[in-house]
KEKE-3310 file (N, C-alpha, C; in steps of 0.2 Angstrom, whole numbers, plus 5000, padded with zeros to 4 digits):
npx = (5004:5002:5006:4998:4981:4976:4966:4952:4942:4927:4918:4904:4888:4882:4876:4879:4891:4899:4897:4904:4917:4919:4919:4930:4941:4941:4945:4957:4964:4961:4953:4937:4928:4912:4904:4889:4888:4895:4895:4895:4906:4916:4916:4919:4932:4938:4936:4937:4950:4956:4967:4967:4957:4943:4935:4920:4917:4907:4894:4878:4874:4885:4893:4906:4917:4917:4919:4932:4940:4938:4943:4957:4960:4959:4970:4970:4966:4972:4984:4980:4980:4970:4960:4953:4938:4932:4920:4924:4933:4929:4936:4935:4933:4945:4954:4950:4953:4967:4971:4966:4975:4974:4979:4979:4969:4956:4946:4928:4920:4926:4941:4946:4958:4967:4965:4970:4984:4987:4985:4995:5006:5005:5007:5021:5027:5024:5032:5044:5046)
npy = (4994:5011:5029:5036:5040:5057:5068:5078:5092:5098:5112:5118:5123:5118:5104:5097:5102:5096:5083:5081:5085:5075:5063:5066:5068:5056:5047:5052:5048:5054:5056:5061:5073:5081:5097:5106:5119:5133:5131:5117:5114:5120:5112:5099:5102:5102:5090:5080:5081:5086:5086:5096:5111:5115:5129:5137:5153:5160:5154:5155:5150:5145:5155:5158:5168:5170:5157:5155:5164:5159:5146:5150:5156:5147:5137:5124:5121:5130:5128:5120:5120:5131:5131:5142:5142:5151:5161:5166:5180:5186:5197:5202:5191:5184:5193:5195:5182:5180:5190:5183:5172:5162:5147:5145:5148:5143:5144:5143:5134:5120:5112:5096:5090:5101:5105:5094:5095:5108:5105:5096:5104:5113:5104:5100:5113:5114:5103:5107:5117)
npz = (5000:4996:5000:5014:5013:5008:5017:5013:5017:5011:5010:5005:4999:4988:4981:4969:4965:4976:4974:4962:4965:4975:4967:4959:4968:4975:4964:4962:4973:4986:5002:5005:5015:5018:5021:5023:5028:5037:5051:5052:5045:5053:5064:5058:5054:5066:5071:5061:5057:5044:5030:5021:5018:5008:5003:4999:4997:4991:4992:4999:5011:5017:5025:5023:5025:5039:5044:5039:5046:5059:5058:5056:5067:5077:5086:5085:5072:5064:5056:5045:5028:5018:5004:4993:4985:4972:4963:4946:4944:4956:4964:4977:4985:4984:4989:5002:5006:5005:5015:5026:5027:5017:5008:4994:4979:4969:4954:4950:4937:4946:4941:4943:4941:4940:4953:4960:4956:4962:4976:4977:4975:4986:4996:4993:4996:5010:5014:5011:5020)
capx = (5000:5006:5006:4991:4977:4975:4959:4950:4936:4924:4913:4900:4881:4880:4876:4882:4899:4901:4897:4909:4923:4920:4921:4937:4946:4942:4949:4964:4967:4960:4947:4933:4922:4909:4900:4885:4888:4901:4895:4897:4913:4921:4915:4923:4939:4941:4935:4939:4957:4958:4974:4966:4950:4941:4930:4917:4915:4901:4888:4875:4873:4892:4896:4913:4922:4917:4922:4939:4943:4937:4948:4964:4960:4959:4977:4970:4965:4976:4989:4977:4979:4963:4960:4947:4934:4929:4918:4929:4932:4927:4942:4935:4934:4953:4958:4948:4956:4974:4971:4965:4980:4972:4985:4978:4962:4954:4940:4923:4919:4933:4944:4949:4965:4970:4965:4975:4990:4987:4986:5002:5011:5004:5011:5028:5029:5024:5037:5051:5047)
capy = (5000:5018:5034:5036:5045:5063:5070:5085:5094:5103:5116:5120:5121:5115:5096:5095:5103:5092:5076:5081:5085:5068:5059:5068:5067:5049:5045:5055:5045:5058:5055:5068:5074:5087:5100:5111:5126:5134:5127:5110:5114:5121:5106:5094:5104:5101:5083:5075:5082:5086:5089:5102:5113:5118:5133:5141:5159:5163:5151:5159:5147:5143:5160:5156:5172:5169:5151:5155:5167:5155:5141:5152:5159:5142:5134:5117:5121:5136:5125:5117:5124:5132:5133:5146:5141:5157:5162:5169:5188:5189:5199:5203:5184:5183:5198:5192:5175:5182:5193:5178:5167:5156:5145:5146:5149:5140:5146:5138:5127:5117:5106:5091:5089:5107:5105:5089:5098:5113:5102:5093:5110:5115:5098:5101:5119:5112:5098:5110:5122)
capz = (5000:4996:5005:5017:5009:5011:5018:5011:5019:5006:5013:5000:4999:4981:4981:4962:4966:4981:4971:4957:4969:4978:4962:4956:4973:4976:4959:4963:4979:4992:5005:5006:5020:5016:5025:5019:5030:5041:5058:5051:5042:5058:5068:5055:5054:5072:5073:5056:5055:5037:5027:5017:5018:5002:5006:4994:5000:4987:4993:5004:5018:5021:5029:5022:5028:5046:5045:5037:5051:5064:5057:5056:5074:5082:5086:5083:5065:5060:5052:5039:5022:5015:4997:4992:4979:4971:4956:4942:4944:4962:4967:4984:4988:4984:4993:5009:5007:5006:5021:5031:5027:5013:5005:4987:4977:4962:4952:4948:4939:4948:4937:4948:4939:4942:4960:4963:4955:4967:4982:4977:4976:4993:5000:4993:5000:5017:5016:5011:5025)
cpx = (5004:5005:4998:4987:4976:4968:4957:4943:4933:4918:4909:4893:4878:4881:4880:4889:4902:4902:4903:4916:4924:4922:4928:4942:4947:4946:4956:4967:4966:4954:4944:4928:4919:4905:4896:4885:4894:4901:4897:4904:4918:4921:4920:4930:4942:4941:4938:4947:4959:4965:4973:4958:4949:4935:4927:4914:4908:4894:4884:4875:4880:4894:4903:4918:4923:4921:4930:4943:4943:4943:4955:4965:4961:4966:4976:4969:4969:4981:4986:4977:4972:4964:4953:4944:4930:4926:4923:4927:4930:4933:4941:4936:4942:4956:4956:4952:4964:4975:4971:4970:4978:4979:4985:4971:4962:4947:4935:4922:4926:4935:4948:4956:4969:4971:4970:4982:4992:4989:4993:5007:5011:5008:5018:5031:5029:5030:5044:5052:5050)
cpy = (5006:5022:5034:5041:5051:5065:5077:5086:5099:5106:5120:5118:5118:5108:5094:5096:5098:5085:5076:5081:5078:5063:5060:5066:5060:5046:5047:5052:5049:5055:5061:5068:5081:5090:5105:5118:5127:5131:5120:5109:5115:5115:5100:5096:5102:5093:5078:5076:5082:5088:5095:5104:5117:5122:5137:5147:5162:5160:5154:5156:5145:5148:5159:5161:5171:5162:5151:5159:5163:5149:5144:5155:5153:5138:5127:5116:5126:5133:5121:5122:5125:5134:5136:5144:5147:5157:5167:5177:5191:5191:5200:5196:5183:5187:5196:5186:5176:5185:5188:5172:5161:5154:5146:5147:5146:5143:5141:5139:5124:5111:5102:5090:5095:5107:5100:5092:5103:5110:5099:5098:5112:5110:5099:5107:5117:5107:5102:5115:5120)
cpz = (5000:5002:5008:5013:5012:5012:5017:5013:5014:5010:5007:5000:4993:4981:4974:4963:4971:4978:4965:4960:4972:4973:4960:4962:4974:4971:4960:4969:4986:4995:5006:5011:5018:5021:5021:5022:5035:5048:5057:5049:5048:5063:5065:5054:5060:5073:5067:5054:5048:5035:5024:5018:5011:5004:5000:4998:4997:4989:4999:5011:5021:5026:5029:5026:5036:5048:5044:5043:5058:5064:5058:5064:5079:5081:5083:5075:5061:5055:5045:5033:5019:5008:4996:4985:4977:4964:4952:4943:4951:4966:4975:4988:4989:4989:5001:5011:5009:5013:5027:5031:5023:5009:4997:4985:4970:4960:4950:4941:4941:4944:4942:4947:4941:4950:4963:4962:4961:4974:4983:4978:4983:4998:4999:4996:5007:5019:5016:5017:5031)
residu = (MET:GLY:MET:ALA:SER:ARG:LYS:VAL:LEU:VAL:VAL:ASP:ASP:GLU:ARG:THR:VAL:LYS:ARG:LEU:LEU:GLU:PHE:GLY:PHE:THR:ARG:ALA:GLY:TYR:GLU:ILE:VAL:THR:ALA:ALA:ASP:SER:ALA:GLU:GLY:LEU:GLU:LEU:ALA:ARG:THR:ALA:CYS:PRO:ASP:TYR:ILE:MET:LEU:ASN:LEU:ALA:THR:PRO:ARG:THR:ALA:GLY:CYS:GLU:MET:LEU:HIS:ALA:VAL:LYS:ALA:ASP:PRO:ALA:THR:ALA:GLY:ILE:PRO:VAL:VAL:LEU:VAL:THR:ASP:PHE:GLY:ARG:ASP:ASP:ASP:ILE:PHE:GLN:GLY:TRP:LEU:ALA:GLY:VAL:SER:ALA:TYR:ILE:THR:ASN:PRO:VAL:ASN:VAL:GLU:ASP:LEU:SER:THR:LEU:LEU:GLN:ARG:ILE:GLU:SER:TYR:ARG:ASN:ALA:ALA)
# end
Protein backbone atom coordinates (compact mmCIF):
# COMPACT_ATOMS: atom_id res chain seq x y z
CA MET A 1 0.00 0.00 0.00
CA GLY A 2 1.26 3.52 -0.86
CA MET A 3 1.12 6.78 1.03
CA ALA A 4 -1.78 7.23 3.43
CA SER A 5 -4.69 8.92 1.73
CA ARG A 6 -4.99 12.66 2.24
CA LYS A 7 -8.26 13.96 3.63
CA VAL A 8 -10.00 17.00 2.14
CA LEU A 9 -12.87 18.83 3.82
CA VAL A 10 -15.15 20.50 1.26
CA VAL A 11 -17.46 23.24 2.59
CA ASP A 12 -20.02 24.09 -0.08
CA ASP A 13 -23.82 24.12 -0.13
CA GLU A 14 -24.04 23.01 -3.78
CA ARG A 15 -24.75 19.28 -3.87
CA THR A 16 -23.63 18.96 -7.51
CA VAL A 17 -20.29 20.62 -6.79
CA LYS A 18 -19.73 18.31 -3.82
CA ARG A 19 -20.59 15.24 -5.89
CA LEU A 20 -18.23 16.27 -8.68
CA LEU A 21 -15.41 16.92 -6.23
CA GLU A 22 -16.08 13.69 -4.36
CA PHE A 23 -15.82 11.73 -7.60
CA GLY A 24 -12.66 13.54 -8.73
CA PHE A 25 -10.90 13.46 -5.38
CA THR A 26 -11.67 9.78 -4.80
CA ARG A 27 -10.26 8.92 -8.22
CA ALA A 28 -7.15 10.95 -7.41
CA GLY A 29 -6.67 8.98 -4.17
CA TYR A 30 -8.02 11.52 -1.67
CA GLU A 31 -10.57 10.92 1.04
CA ILE A 32 -13.31 13.55 1.11
CA VAL A 33 -15.51 14.87 3.93
CA THR A 34 -18.24 17.38 3.10
CA ALA A 35 -20.07 20.08 5.03
CA ALA A 36 -23.02 22.16 3.86
CA ASP A 37 -22.38 25.21 6.03
CA SER A 38 -19.75 26.89 8.16
CA ALA A 39 -20.97 25.48 11.50
CA GLU A 40 -20.68 21.91 10.22
CA GLY A 41 -17.43 22.82 8.46
CA LEU A 42 -15.85 24.18 11.65
CA GLU A 43 -16.93 21.12 13.60
CA LEU A 44 -15.43 18.80 10.96
CA ALA A 45 -12.24 20.88 10.73
CA ARG A 46 -11.75 20.13 14.43
CA THR A 47 -12.94 16.50 14.55
CA ALA A 48 -12.13 14.98 11.14
CA CYS A 49 -8.55 16.38 11.09
CA PRO A 50 -8.49 17.12 7.34
CA ASP A 51 -5.22 17.74 5.50
CA TYR A 52 -6.87 20.49 3.44
CA ILE A 53 -10.04 22.57 3.58
CA MET A 54 -11.78 23.68 0.40
CA LEU A 55 -14.08 26.57 1.17
CA ASN A 56 -16.53 28.27 -1.15
CA LEU A 57 -17.06 31.84 0.04
CA ALA A 58 -19.78 32.58 -2.52
CA THR A 59 -22.44 30.12 -1.36
CA PRO A 60 -25.09 31.86 0.76
CA ARG A 61 -25.38 29.30 3.55
CA THR A 62 -21.68 28.66 4.13
CA ALA A 63 -20.85 32.02 5.80
CA GLY A 64 -17.38 31.30 4.46
CA CYS A 65 -15.60 34.43 5.69
CA GLU A 66 -16.60 33.76 9.29
CA MET A 67 -15.52 30.14 9.01
CA LEU A 68 -12.21 31.10 7.43
CA HIS A 69 -11.39 33.50 10.27
CA ALA A 70 -12.51 30.97 12.90
CA VAL A 71 -10.33 28.21 11.38
CA LYS A 72 -7.27 30.48 11.29
CA ALA A 73 -7.92 31.78 14.83
CA ASP A 74 -8.11 28.30 16.40
CA PRO A 75 -4.66 26.82 17.17
CA ALA A 76 -6.09 23.32 16.57
CA THR A 77 -7.01 24.14 12.95
CA ALA A 78 -4.86 27.17 12.04
CA GLY A 79 -2.23 25.02 10.31
CA ILE A 80 -4.64 23.36 7.87
CA PRO A 81 -4.14 24.79 4.36
CA VAL A 82 -7.34 26.40 3.07
CA VAL A 83 -8.07 26.51 -0.66
CA LEU A 84 -10.67 29.10 -1.54
CA VAL A 85 -13.16 28.21 -4.27
CA THR A 86 -14.29 31.44 -5.88
CA ASP A 87 -16.44 32.47 -8.82
CA PHE A 88 -14.28 33.85 -11.60
CA GLY A 89 -13.62 37.54 -11.19
CA ARG A 90 -14.65 37.80 -7.53
CA ASP A 91 -11.58 39.75 -6.52
CA ASP A 92 -13.09 40.58 -3.14
CA ASP A 93 -13.12 36.83 -2.30
CA ILE A 94 -9.49 36.50 -3.29
CA PHE A 95 -8.47 39.61 -1.36
CA GLN A 96 -10.36 38.50 1.79
CA GLY A 97 -8.74 35.09 1.47
CA TRP A 98 -5.17 36.32 1.22
CA LEU A 99 -5.74 38.61 4.20
CA ALA A 100 -6.96 35.69 6.28
CA GLY A 101 -4.09 33.36 5.39
CA VAL A 102 -5.54 31.24 2.59
CA SER A 103 -2.98 28.94 0.92
CA ALA A 104 -4.39 29.15 -2.60
CA TYR A 105 -7.54 29.76 -4.57
CA ILE A 106 -9.21 28.05 -7.51
CA THR A 107 -12.10 29.29 -9.64
CA ASN A 108 -15.47 27.70 -10.38
CA PRO A 109 -16.15 25.44 -12.14
CA VAL A 110 -13.46 23.44 -10.35
CA ASN A 111 -11.28 21.23 -12.51
CA VAL A 112 -10.23 18.29 -10.33
CA GLU A 113 -6.94 17.73 -12.16
CA ASP A 114 -5.96 21.37 -11.61
CA LEU A 115 -7.00 21.04 -7.99
CA SER A 116 -4.99 17.86 -7.49
CA THR A 117 -1.90 19.62 -8.91
CA LEU A 118 -2.57 22.58 -6.62
CA LEU A 119 -2.79 20.33 -3.52
CA GLN A 120 0.45 18.58 -4.51
CA ARG A 121 2.14 21.96 -4.84
CA ILE A 122 0.89 23.02 -1.36
CA GLU A 123 2.16 19.67 -0.02
CA SER A 124 5.63 20.17 -1.49
CA TYR A 125 5.82 23.72 -0.07
CA ARG A 126 4.86 22.39 3.36
CA ASN A 127 7.45 19.61 3.17
CA ALA A 128 10.15 22.09 2.14
CA ALA A 129 9.35 24.46 5.03
